[in-house]
FIKOLZA-1660 file (N, C-alpha, C; in steps of 0.1 Angstrom, whole numbers, plus 5000, padded with zeros to 4 digits):
% residues 86
   i   px   py   pz ch aa at
   1 2090 8203 3804  A  L  N
   1 2086 8191 3811  A  L CA
   1 2095 8190 3824  A  L  C
   2 2104 8199 3826  A  H  N
   2 2112 8199 3839  A  H CA
   2 2120 8186 3840  A  H  C
   3 2127 8183 3830  A  R  N
   3 2136 8171 3831  A  R CA
   3 2149 8175 3824  A  R  C
   4 2160 8169 3828  A  N  N
   4 2173 8171 3822  A  N CA
   4 2174 8163 3809  A  N  C
   5 2179 8169 3799  A  V  N
   5 2181 8162 3786  A  V CA
   5 2195 8165 3781  A  V  C
   6 2199 8157 3772  A  A  N
   6 2212 8160 3764  A  A CA
   6 2208 8164 3750  A  A  C
   7 2215 8173 3745  A  I  N
   7 2213 8178 3731  A  I CA
   7 2225 8175 3723  A  I  C
   8 2224 8168 3712  A  K  N
   8 2235 8165 3703  A  K CA
   8 2233 8174 3691  A  K  C
   9 2243 8182 3687  A  L  N
   9 2243 8191 3676  A  L CA
   9 2253 8186 3665  A  L  C
  10 2249 8188 3653  A  L  N
  10 2259 8185 3642  A  L CA
  10 2268 8198 3642  A  L  C
  11 2281 8195 3641  A  A  N
  11 2290 8206 3641  A  A CA
  11 2287 8216 3630  A  A  C
  12 2287 8229 3632  A  P  N
  12 2283 8239 3622  A  P CA
  12 2291 8237 3609  A  P  C
  13 2304 8233 3610  A  E  N
  13 2311 8232 3598  A  E CA
  13 2307 8220 3589  A  E  C
  14 2299 8211 3594  A  F  N
  14 2294 8200 3587  A  F CA
  14 2279 8202 3583  A  F  C
  15 2272 8212 3589  A  A  N
  15 2258 8213 3587  A  A CA
  15 2254 8216 3572  A  A  C
  16 2264 8222 3564  A  T  N
  16 2261 8225 3550  A  T CA
  16 2265 8214 3541  A  T  C
  17 2271 8203 3546  A  I  N
  17 2275 8192 3538  A  I CA
  17 2263 8182 3538  A  I  C
  18 2257 8180 3526  A  G  N
  18 2245 8172 3525  A  G CA
  18 2247 8158 3531  A  G  C
  19 2258 8151 3528  A  A  N
  19 2260 8137 3533  A  A CA
  19 2260 8137 3548  A  A  C
  20 2267 8147 3555  A  A  N
  20 2268 8147 3569  A  A CA
  20 2255 8150 3575  A  A  C
  21 2247 8159 3569  A  H  N
  21 2234 8163 3574  A  H CA
  21 2225 8151 3573  A  H  C
  22 2225 8144 3563  A  E  N
  22 2216 8132 3561  A  E CA
  22 2220 8121 3571  A  E  C
  23 2233 8119 3573  A  R  N
  23 2238 8108 3582  A  R CA
  23 2234 8112 3597  A  R  C
  24 2235 8125 3600  A  F  N
  24 2231 8129 3614  A  F CA
  24 2216 8125 3616  A  F  C
  25 2207 8129 3607  A  F  N
  25 2193 8126 3608  A  F CA
  25 2190 8111 3608  A  F  C
  26 2198 8103 3600  A  R  N
  26 2196 8089 3599  A  R CA
  26 2200 8083 3613  A  R  C
  27 2211 8088 3619  A  E  N
  27 2215 8083 3632  A  E CA
  27 2204 8085 3642  A  E  C
  28 2198 8097 3643  A  A  N
  28 2188 8100 3652  A  A CA
  28 2176 8091 3650  A  A  C
  29 2172 8089 3637  A  K  N
  29 2160 8081 3634  A  K CA
  29 2162 8067 3638  A  K  C
  30 2174 8062 3636  A  A  N
  30 2178 8048 3639  A  A CA
  30 2177 8046 3654  A  A  C
  31 2183 8056 3662  A  M  N
  31 2182 8055 3677  A  M CA
  31 2168 8056 3682  A  M  C
  32 2160 8064 3676  A  A  N
  32 2146 8066 3680  A  A CA
  32 2137 8054 3677  A  A  C
  33 2141 8046 3667  A  S  N
  33 2133 8034 3663  A  S CA
  33 2135 8022 3672  A  S  C
  34 2145 8023 3681  A  V  N
  34 2148 8011 3690  A  V CA
  34 2146 8015 3704  A  V  C
  35 2139 8007 3712  A  A  N
  35 2138 8008 3726  A  A CA
  35 2146 7997 3733  A  A  C
  36 2156 8001 3740  A  H  N
  36 2164 7991 3747  A  H CA
  36 2170 7997 3760  A  H  C
  37 2172 7990 3770  A  E  N
  37 2177 7995 3783  A  E CA
  37 2191 8001 3781  A  E  C
  38 2199 7997 3771  A  N  N
  38 2212 8002 3770  A  N CA
  38 2213 8013 3759  A  N  C
  39 2202 8018 3755  A  L  N
  39 2202 8030 3745  A  L CA
  39 2194 8041 3752  A  L  C
  40 2198 8053 3749  A  V  N
  40 2191 8065 3754  A  V CA
  40 2178 8067 3745  A  V  C
  41 2168 8073 3751  A  A  N
  41 2156 8076 3744  A  A CA
  41 2158 8089 3737  A  A  C
  42 2153 8090 3725  A  I  N
  42 2153 8102 3717  A  I CA
  42 2139 8109 3718  A  I  C
  43 2139 8122 3722  A  F  N
  43 2127 8129 3724  A  F CA
  43 2123 8138 3712  A  F  C
  44 2133 8143 3705  A  E  N
  44 2130 8152 3694  A  E CA
  44 2142 8152 3684  A  E  C
  45 2138 8154 3671  A  V  N
  45 2149 8156 3661  A  V CA
  45 2144 8167 3652  A  V  C
  46 2152 8177 3651  A  D  N
  46 2148 8189 3643  A  D CA
  46 2161 8197 3639  A  D  C
  47 2159 8209 3634  A  E  N
  47 2170 8218 3632  A  E CA
  47 2166 8232 3635  A  E  C
  48 2176 8240 3639  A  H  N
  48 2173 8254 3642  A  H CA
  48 2183 8262 3634  A  H  C
  49 2178 8271 3626  A  R  N
  49 2186 8280 3617  A  R CA
  49 2197 8272 3609  A  R  C
  50 2192 8260 3604  A  G  N
  50 2200 8252 3596  A  G CA
  50 2210 8242 3603  A  G  C
  51 2209 8243 3616  A  L  N
  51 2218 8234 3624  A  L CA
  51 2210 8222 3630  A  L  C
  52 2212 8210 3625  A  P  N
  52 2204 8199 3630  A  P CA
  52 2208 8195 3645  A  P  C
  53 2198 8190 3652  A  Y  N
  53 2200 8186 3666  A  Y CA
  53 2191 8175 3669  A  Y  C
  54 2194 8167 3679  A  F  N
  54 2184 8159 3685  A  F CA
  54 2185 8159 3701  A  F  C
  55 2174 8158 3707  A  V  N
  55 2172 8159 3721  A  V CA
  55 2170 8145 3726  A  V  C
  56 2178 8141 3736  A  M  N
  56 2177 8127 3741  A  M CA
  56 2178 8127 3756  A  M  C
  57 2175 8115 3761  A  E  N
  57 2176 8113 3776  A  E CA
  57 2190 8116 3781  A  E  C
  58 2191 8123 3792  A  Y  N
  58 2204 8126 3798  A  Y CA
  58 2208 8115 3808  A  Y  C
  59 2220 8110 3806  A  L  N
  59 2226 8100 3815  A  L CA
  59 2238 8106 3821  A  L  C
  60 2238 8107 3834  A  P  N
  60 2250 8113 3841  A  P CA
  60 2262 8103 3840  A  P  C
  61 2274 8108 3841  A  G  N
  61 2285 8099 3842  A  G CA
  61 2297 8103 3834  A  G  C
  62 2296 8110 3823  A  G  N
  62 2307 8113 3815  A  G CA
  62 2309 8105 3802  A  G  C
  63 2319 8108 3795  A  T  N
  63 2321 8102 3782  A  T CA
  63 2332 8091 3783  A  T  C
  64 2332 8082 3773  A  L  N
  64 2342 8072 3772  A  L CA
  64 2356 8078 3771  A  L  C
  65 2357 8088 3762  A  G  N
  65 2369 8095 3761  A  G CA
  65 2375 8100 3773  A  G  C
  66 2367 8107 3781  A  R  N
  66 2372 8112 3794  A  R CA
  66 2376 8101 3804  A  R  C
  67 2368 8090 3804  A  R  N
  67 2371 8079 3812  A  R CA
  67 2385 8073 3809  A  R  C
  68 2388 8072 3796  A  L  N
  68 2401 8066 3791  A  L CA
  68 2412 8076 3794  A  L  C
  69 2410 8089 3793  A  R  N
  69 2420 8099 3796  A  R CA
  69 2423 8099 3811  A  R  C
  70 2413 8098 3820  A  D  N
  70 2414 8098 3834  A  D CA
  70 2420 8085 3840  A  D  C
  71 2415 8074 3835  A  A  N
  71 2419 8061 3841  A  A CA
  71 2428 8052 3833  A  A  C
  72 2430 8056 3820  A  G  N
  72 2438 8047 3812  A  G CA
  72 2430 8036 3806  A  G  C
  73 2437 8027 3798  A  P  N
  73 2430 8016 3791  A  P CA
  73 2422 8007 3801  A  P  C
  74 2411 8002 3796  A  M  N
  74 2403 7993 3804  A  M CA
  74 2408 7979 3803  A  M  C
  75 2406 7971 3814  A  D  N
  75 2410 7957 3814  A  D CA
  75 2401 7949 3804  A  D  C
  76 2405 7937 3801  A  V  N
  76 2398 7929 3791  A  V CA
  76 2384 7926 3796  A  V  C
  77 2382 7923 3809  A  V  N
  77 2369 7919 3814  A  V CA
  77 2359 7931 3812  A  V  C
  78 2363 7943 3815  A  T  N
  78 2355 7955 3813  A  T CA
  78 2351 7957 3799  A  T  C
  79 2361 7956 3790  A  V  N
  79 2358 7957 3776  A  V CA
  79 2348 7947 3771  A  V  C
  80 2350 7934 3775  A  L  N
  80 2341 7924 3771  A  L CA
  80 2327 7926 3776  A  L  C
  81 2326 7931 3789  A  R  N
  81 2313 7934 3795  A  R CA
  81 2305 7945 3787  A  R  C
  82 2312 7955 3783  A  I  N
  82 2307 7966 3776  A  I CA
  82 2303 7961 3761  A  I  C
  83 2312 7953 3756  A  G  N
  83 2310 7948 3742  A  G CA
  83 2297 7939 3741  A  G  C
  84 2295 7931 3751  A  V  N
  84 2283 7923 3752  A  V CA
  84 2271 7932 3752  A  V  C
  85 2271 7942 3760  A  Q  N
  85 2259 7951 3761  A  Q CA
  85 2257 7958 3748  A  Q  C
  86 2268 7962 3741  A  V  N
  86 2266 7969 3728  A  V CA
  86 2261 7959 3718  A  V  C
% end
């Protein structure tokens, strides 16, 4: 469809653990069942050669972990703004 997507994979070392496998699919189904401006859209949930994955909307910008490493802790106002959105 000529669009950028993000793909989330279950780590291979957890793919054979039944509870982790089920939790991964439950997360994808829960995300796919909700449409909200602060949640990414899920396009597909499947597995390839026993490795579960889901394909979702790509949002540029980076991760929270990287932001914290690069800029340090967030101020209270920023944390509250994000918390309200979540």
